[in-house]
PAVO-574763 format. One record per residue (C-alpha): residue number from 1; z negated, x negated, y. Coordinates in nm, 3 decimals. Last residue first. Example, Ala and Ser with C-alpha at 12.3 -4.5 7.8 and 13.67 -1.06 7.14 Angstrom:
BEGIN
2,-0.714,-1.367,-0.106
1,-0.780,-1.230,-0.450
END
This chain:
BEGIN
206,-21.340,9.163,13.429
205,-21.237,9.449,13.168
204,-21.040,9.373,12.865
203,-20.850,9.610,12.668
202,-20.780,9.711,12.357
201,-20.427,9.773,12.202
200,-20.227,10.077,12.080
199,-20.050,10.151,12.441
198,-20.076,10.514,12.420
197,-20.389,10.556,12.191
196,-20.604,10.243,12.272
195,-20.560,10.251,12.593
194,-20.625,10.594,12.670
193,-20.929,10.567,12.489
192,-21.055,10.262,12.705
191,-20.971,10.445,13.029
190,-21.199,10.751,12.902
189,-21.441,10.479,12.838
188,-21.430,10.327,13.202
187,-21.397,10.615,13.350
186,-21.052,10.816,13.441
185,-20.895,10.916,13.761
184,-20.783,10.547,13.822
183,-20.534,10.507,13.486
182,-20.335,10.778,13.695
181,-20.215,10.507,13.917
180,-19.928,10.684,14.019
179,-19.864,11.079,14.003
178,-19.603,11.198,13.708
177,-19.254,11.304,13.834
176,-19.239,11.671,13.845
175,-19.052,11.721,14.188
174,-19.374,11.737,14.398
173,-19.629,11.541,14.185
172,-19.741,11.528,13.861
171,-20.089,11.512,13.659
170,-20.298,11.726,13.844
169,-20.120,11.985,13.713
168,-20.174,11.882,13.369
167,-20.534,12.032,13.437
166,-20.704,12.037,13.058
165,-20.959,11.810,13.183
164,-20.723,11.530,13.242
163,-20.727,11.334,12.896
162,-20.570,11.647,12.758
161,-20.284,11.604,12.964
160,-20.192,11.270,12.826
159,-20.062,11.424,12.533
158,-19.807,11.619,12.673
157,-19.658,11.356,12.876
156,-19.679,11.138,12.529
155,-19.451,11.439,12.416
154,-19.210,11.429,12.721
153,-19.188,11.057,12.670
152,-19.080,11.143,12.283
151,-18.846,11.396,12.373
150,-18.681,11.155,12.637
149,-18.658,10.847,12.395
148,-18.549,11.094,12.145
147,-18.231,11.181,12.354
146,-18.126,10.792,12.299
145,-18.349,10.542,12.169
144,-18.652,10.483,11.991
143,-18.749,10.180,11.799
142,-18.885,10.036,11.455
141,-18.524,10.117,11.341
140,-18.395,9.885,11.620
139,-18.546,9.585,11.482
138,-18.286,9.543,11.166
137,-17.995,9.555,11.414
136,-18.200,9.299,11.605
135,-18.186,9.037,11.356
134,-18.376,8.774,11.541
133,-18.376,8.857,11.931
132,-18.337,8.583,12.219
131,-18.573,8.717,12.482
130,-18.553,8.790,12.864
129,-18.879,8.910,12.967
128,-19.064,9.148,13.248
127,-18.809,9.372,13.398
126,-18.981,9.486,13.730
125,-18.598,9.494,13.921
124,-18.493,9.775,13.751
123,-18.648,9.999,13.432
122,-19.022,9.985,13.553
121,-18.932,9.975,13.934
120,-19.204,10.012,14.140
119,-19.477,9.982,13.882
118,-19.342,9.637,13.775
117,-19.207,9.571,14.123
116,-19.568,9.522,14.222
115,-19.606,9.192,14.069
114,-19.441,9.039,14.363
113,-19.405,8.666,14.311
112,-19.455,8.664,13.906
111,-19.245,8.983,13.930
110,-18.974,8.796,14.096
109,-18.958,8.527,13.848
108,-18.853,8.770,13.587
107,-18.890,8.530,13.245
106,-18.627,8.358,13.053
105,-18.543,8.272,12.694
104,-18.849,8.419,12.528
103,-18.769,8.361,12.143
102,-18.762,8.644,11.940
101,-18.935,8.990,11.744
100,-18.936,9.289,11.980
99,-19.117,9.556,12.148
98,-19.359,9.294,12.254
97,-19.710,9.482,12.284
96,-19.897,9.535,12.584
95,-20.225,9.378,12.686
94,-20.442,9.583,12.950
93,-20.653,9.436,13.237
92,-20.865,9.657,13.453
91,-21.039,9.506,13.752
90,-20.778,9.583,13.985
89,-20.448,9.637,13.810
88,-20.412,9.348,13.569
87,-20.136,9.298,13.294
86,-20.087,9.102,12.994
85,-19.798,9.065,12.814
84,-19.712,8.974,12.429
83,-19.906,9.139,12.154
82,-19.804,9.200,11.881
81,-19.554,9.486,11.777
80,-19.262,9.301,11.732
79,-19.325,8.916,11.780
78,-19.287,8.682,12.001
77,-19.217,8.300,11.967
76,-19.264,8.085,12.297
75,-18.946,7.957,12.436
74,-19.059,7.983,12.810
73,-19.428,8.092,12.809
72,-19.575,8.405,12.789
71,-19.591,8.636,13.070
70,-19.975,8.696,13.228
69,-19.938,8.953,13.490
68,-20.138,9.027,13.836
67,-20.148,9.349,14.076
66,-19.971,9.605,13.915
65,-19.986,9.930,14.084
64,-20.064,10.181,13.837
63,-20.162,10.153,13.474
62,-20.090,10.565,13.395
61,-19.783,10.579,13.618
60,-19.582,10.242,13.514
59,-19.680,10.321,13.105
58,-19.532,10.635,13.173
57,-19.234,10.474,13.344
56,-19.159,10.229,13.071
55,-19.290,9.845,13.010
54,-19.053,9.545,13.032
53,-18.829,9.335,12.793
52,-18.482,9.219,12.844
51,-18.245,9.166,12.555
50,-18.041,8.875,12.443
49,-17.656,8.944,12.280
48,-17.465,8.801,12.573
47,-17.397,9.117,12.702
46,-17.753,9.218,12.761
45,-17.952,9.489,12.540
44,-18.226,9.653,12.676
43,-18.558,9.614,12.541
42,-18.897,9.847,12.622
41,-19.264,9.849,12.632
40,-19.459,10.198,12.614
39,-19.651,10.114,12.287
38,-19.427,10.326,12.068
37,-19.129,10.086,12.159
36,-18.833,10.232,12.351
35,-18.477,10.122,12.342
34,-18.243,10.082,12.615
33,-17.875,10.014,12.532
32,-17.591,9.853,12.739
31,-17.302,10.066,12.840
30,-17.013,9.817,12.923
29,-16.719,10.021,13.103
28,-16.382,9.986,12.959
27,-16.216,9.700,13.169
26,-15.948,9.810,13.476
25,-15.587,9.757,13.330
24,-15.451,9.483,13.477
23,-15.155,9.521,13.751
22,-14.823,9.438,13.611
21,-14.684,9.745,13.663
20,-14.802,9.812,14.038
19,-14.666,9.463,14.074
18,-14.331,9.599,13.937
17,-14.327,9.926,14.163
16,-14.463,9.738,14.470
15,-14.111,9.500,14.443
14,-13.876,9.784,14.323
13,-14.003,9.990,14.653
12,-13.932,9.649,14.881
11,-13.596,9.635,14.733
10,-13.521,9.998,14.774
9,-13.637,9.955,15.127
8,-13.436,9.624,15.227
7,-13.086,9.819,15.050
6,-13.153,10.105,15.287
5,-13.223,9.862,15.602
4,-12.879,9.670,15.476
3,-12.691,9.995,15.470
2,-12.817,10.134,15.810
1,-12.716,9.775,15.985
END
């Protein structure tokens, strides 16, 4: 009896070892790159070769809570450096530049129903468009990626401090994050200068 038990144990161990050897190795992680445009929009590559488009954290803090937005229609061609998206905060309307050239193949339906996602989660659920880019490898030379993107955002925050009477402490909350709705601290004239300086576009007001 003990011999049979020992044989059964050995067979079970051999089966377990064989199953472990046959277990496929986990797939290597996929690192999707994100690039920023000087007009404070971004792209993030997707595994299928398309890109998602959104606004960066700086734009989200400056514009504040998004109350509404206008997105280009599906299959429309957008061009890098040209106006593609319009965002509304209260009575102010800001036009934002496309960071990429290509065809719009999808729009984030969640932000159309809940525009506040754009400001609450600019790099996550608040993305705006899905674009099929044309010659993306050439276009990224006009964008900012990697460590340089963090340095560039820090420089933008330093420039922004000059718009708030030299009191950068008023721009930040506990933990160092920029305050939301910073644009609400500006007059209309100051706001127009901010938009032209950082978003590289003009403004519309209702």
